[in-house]
N, C-alpha and C positions, 0 to 999 in steps of 0.2 A: 611263147607266152613272155611279155615283157612285163616285169615287175617294175613298179615306181617305187623308189626310196621315200619314206617319209623324213622330212626334215622337221625338227623343232626348233622353232626360232626363237631363242631366248634374248631378252632385253639385256642391253648392256647392265653390269653389276651396279652402277651407280642407280640405274632405274630401278632394278630389283629392291636395292636398299631403300629406297626412298617409298617404293610400294609397302614394304614392310612397317615401316615407321608410321605411313598413314593409316594402314589396317590396324596397328598396336592403338593408336589414337583414339580411332573409331570405336574399339572394342572397350578402352577406359571410358569413353562418354557414355557408352550405352550402360556400363556396368554403374558408372555413377548416378546416370538418371534413373536407375532402377532403384538403388539405394535411396536416394533422395525422395522418391514418390512413395517409398515403404516407409520412409523417416518422417514425412513430413504430416504427419496426423496430429494435430491439436485438440485435444481434449478441453472445453471451457465448462467449469463446474461452480455453480452459484447454489444459493438456497432461499432464494425468490425471484421475483419479476418485477420488482420497484423500481419507479424511475432512475434512481440511481444506479442499481445494478444494469439496467439496460443501456444508459448510458457508457457506463464503463465497458460492456461488451463492444459495442460499436467501436470505442476507441481502441480498444484490442484489436479488432477485424481490419481497420482501417489501417493503423500501422502495419500490419502483417502484409496486408494487400500491398502497400506502397513499395514493397521491397519485391526483386525478381524471384519470388518463391511460389511453389505451387502446393497449397495444402488443402486437406480436407477437415473441415471444421465438424465438432460433435459437440452440441450443447446438453447437459445433464445438470438436473436439479435434485439436491438432496433435501428432506423435508424433516429430517431429525426422528423419525421413525425410523427403527431399525430394520424392520421387514423390508420397506419400500426402499430404505437407502441399499441394504444389499443386492436389492434387484439392479439398482441403477449402477453398483460398483461392478457388477458382475457383466452389465451390458458394454461397460469401458474397458473392461478385461477384452472384450470380442472386438472392440474397436481398434487396440493395441495401440495406444497413443504413443507417441514417442518424449511429447512433451505435456505437462498438465497444467492450466492456467486456472487457478481458483480464485473466486470472489468473497473476501473475507476468511475471518479465523477459523469459522466451523468448517467450512468446505475444504480448507488448506490441511486442516488437523485430522479428518478423515481421508484425504488423500493420502496424506504423509503415512498415515496407517496401513491403508490398504496398499500402497505400490511403494514401498521403499526402495531407494536407489534408483528411482524415476525421477528425471527433472523436473520440478513443480516449480513455476514462476507465479506468485500471487498479487493479488491488487486489493486495495481498500482494506488492509489490515492495519491496525492502530498497534505501536510497538510490538513488532514482531521478535524484538529480542527478549523480551519478558514472557513473551507466548513460548519461547523455547524454539522457535522455527530456526532463528540463525545465530551465529554466536554473538556477531556484531553487525552494525549496519555496513562498516566499512568492509569487513570480511567475513561474509557469511558462514563458508567454512563447509559447508554441506552441499546437498542436493537441491537446496531451497533458496531462493531468494525472490526479489519481486518490486512491487511499487506501492509504498505504504502510505498511511494516512498522517505520518508523523511529521509536524511542522517544527523545525529547529526551535529550542526555547528562546535564542538570541531574537528572533524574528516576532515570536510572540511577544517578548518584555518591550520590543521597539514599539508594537502597536500598544500596548498598554501605557507607556509614556507619551504617544500621541494622543491618547483618550483622554488620559486623566492628569497629564503635567508631570509635575514635579515628583518624584516617589524616591522614597527612600528604603522602604521595607516593602517585600513581596511575600506575603503568607501563603503556605499551601500545605495541604493534608495528604499524605501518601502511606502506603504500606510495603510490604516487601515485593508485592506485584511490580511496583513502578519505582522501585529503589535506584535504577539504572540510570533513570530518567531524571531523579532529582540529583544524582553526581553530576550529570552535564549541565543542568538548569542552575546550579550555584556557581559553576565556574562563568556561564554566560551572565548572570546577573551582576558577578562582581566585575566583569568587563564593561558593563554599564553603568558602573557606579553605584549598584544598588545591592541591598542584603536580602538573600533569601532566606526566611524564616520557615524551615521544613519542620512539620510534626509528623511523627509515624504513629500510626494507629493498627493496633492487632487485633481489634473487634470493633463491631459495631457500637458497643456500648460506651467505648472510648470518645466517639466522636462530639457528642454535645460540649464536653467539657472544653475539648481541644479547640472545636472552632471558635467557642466564646473568648477563649484566652487568646487566640488568632487576632479574630476582630478587634480586640484591645492594643494589639501592638502593630498591627500592618497596616500601611495605607491601601493597599489592594489585596485581592485574594487571587491566585490563580488557580485552575483546576487541569487536573490530568484524569486521564479516562482509567480510572482503578476502580474494578468492581468491588474491592472490599471496602473502597469509601462510600462509593456512590451508588448506594441502595435506594430503592423508592423511598422509604421511610427518613434514612438519614439525609439525601438530597433536599427533602422538603426543610429539614430542619436546617441545614446549612444556608438555605437559600434566605429563610424567615430571619436568621441571624445577621447575614450580610445587609438585608435591607432595613432591619431596624438600628443597626449602627451606621448605615450609609456608608458600607464600605463597596466599592466596586468590585464584582467578581468576574473574572473573564472565564466562558464556559468551554469546555472541550467540544461542544456540541450545540447545534440549534435547539434541539430539545431542551438543554440546560438552561438555554437563554429564554425560551420560551416560557420555561417555569419562573423566571424572574431573574437570570443572571443578566448583565449589561451586556455583553457582547461578546460574540465568537468570530473564529477564522474558519471559513468553510472552504469546500473543493470543487475545483471542476472535475466530477469524476470521467467524463470523457478523455481528459488530459491524463488523468491518473491511470486510464484504461491504455492511452496512447502508450505510456511510458512502460506498462507491463508488455504490451506488444513487441516495442522496440526490443526488449529484451528477450523476449521468444525468438526473434529473428537472429539474436546474437548466438542462441543458443542452438538454434537449428544450423548456422554456419559453423558449429564447433567448440564455440566459448562453453567453459565449465560455469555453473551458478555458483559455485564456490568462490569463484573470482571476480563475479559481476556483485557492485555493492548495491544495497538496497537504495531505491530511490526517494526521495520526499518530495509532496507535491511542489509543482512549479507556476501554477495558477490559484491562486488565493482571492476569496471574496470576503469582505467585510459585511457582518449583520448585527444589528445592534436591537434592543428592545427600548422604544420609546418612553413608555411608561414608566420603566425602571430607572432610566435615564433622568426623568423630571423627579421620581421620588427620591432620589439619593443625591439630587441636585449636582448632576454630572451634564454638562454642555457639550454635544460631540463637536469636534471641530469640522469645519466647513469642507477642509480637504476632504475629511472621511465621509460626510454627508455627502458629497458628490459622487463618490465612489460606492456607495453602500448598496451592495446586492439586494439586500430585504431587510425592511423594516418592521420588525416585532410590534404591534400597538396592543 
């Protein structure tokens, strides 16, 4: 019986090395894809389904989908009810997102409490530094950053000059909550040749006297989103005094202008969402939130109260009339 000897044909050494390299690359790609699919879970948390919130979420998703990343979105809504919110937070735990996107201060606060040391990208937050979410706008310093609704004081003061004309003094009420804004605003006003007269109030009872004195020494009044200053009762008094003294008031929100303020600068919420979405992509690609500066609105809308303008005898310039997003009558 003749036995045939089997011979193993081995490729040349160079070919064997090439095969090993290719196999290693394939393994690394598989591992990387596995990690990416597990990490690309994005949870979006809000407290309502108002038009501004919906536009923000659309902007977030559109920005993320522009990039070559595969993500699974999960939307959750917090109501302020502890029992319901607890269930919503438990569902988020099951979803196991690596990045949270929060709409507004309340959602940001609750997610930060429930999921410490997780990346959180916020949108539609006013003064995130005063809220304690970030150490500063330029250097957030923690696991939270995002897209704020803060319009730089310099830009706001330039609009005041466009609307009113020559201005020497700007009056503002503030509390400890917005002290960091006042420091920045003082520098901005000085750079534009104006003086910021900032009066701190420590309780609501201080406001009538403070606003009365400010109206006597200020060419215009500027408002900041300060919950200690602008309570429902104090807001009515502030607006009444500005109208009586014919002092233009720049509101920090449309609701303040609807109540009698002269004008405000509003936001394109879809664009704010886009800014937040761009940050999410950077985090998914390995950037740290602590190293991504907080953004400010890139698109600004001018809105004014026509009745107030007539009452305090302010004529809105044609260039602003042409671009006004809304006229409140």
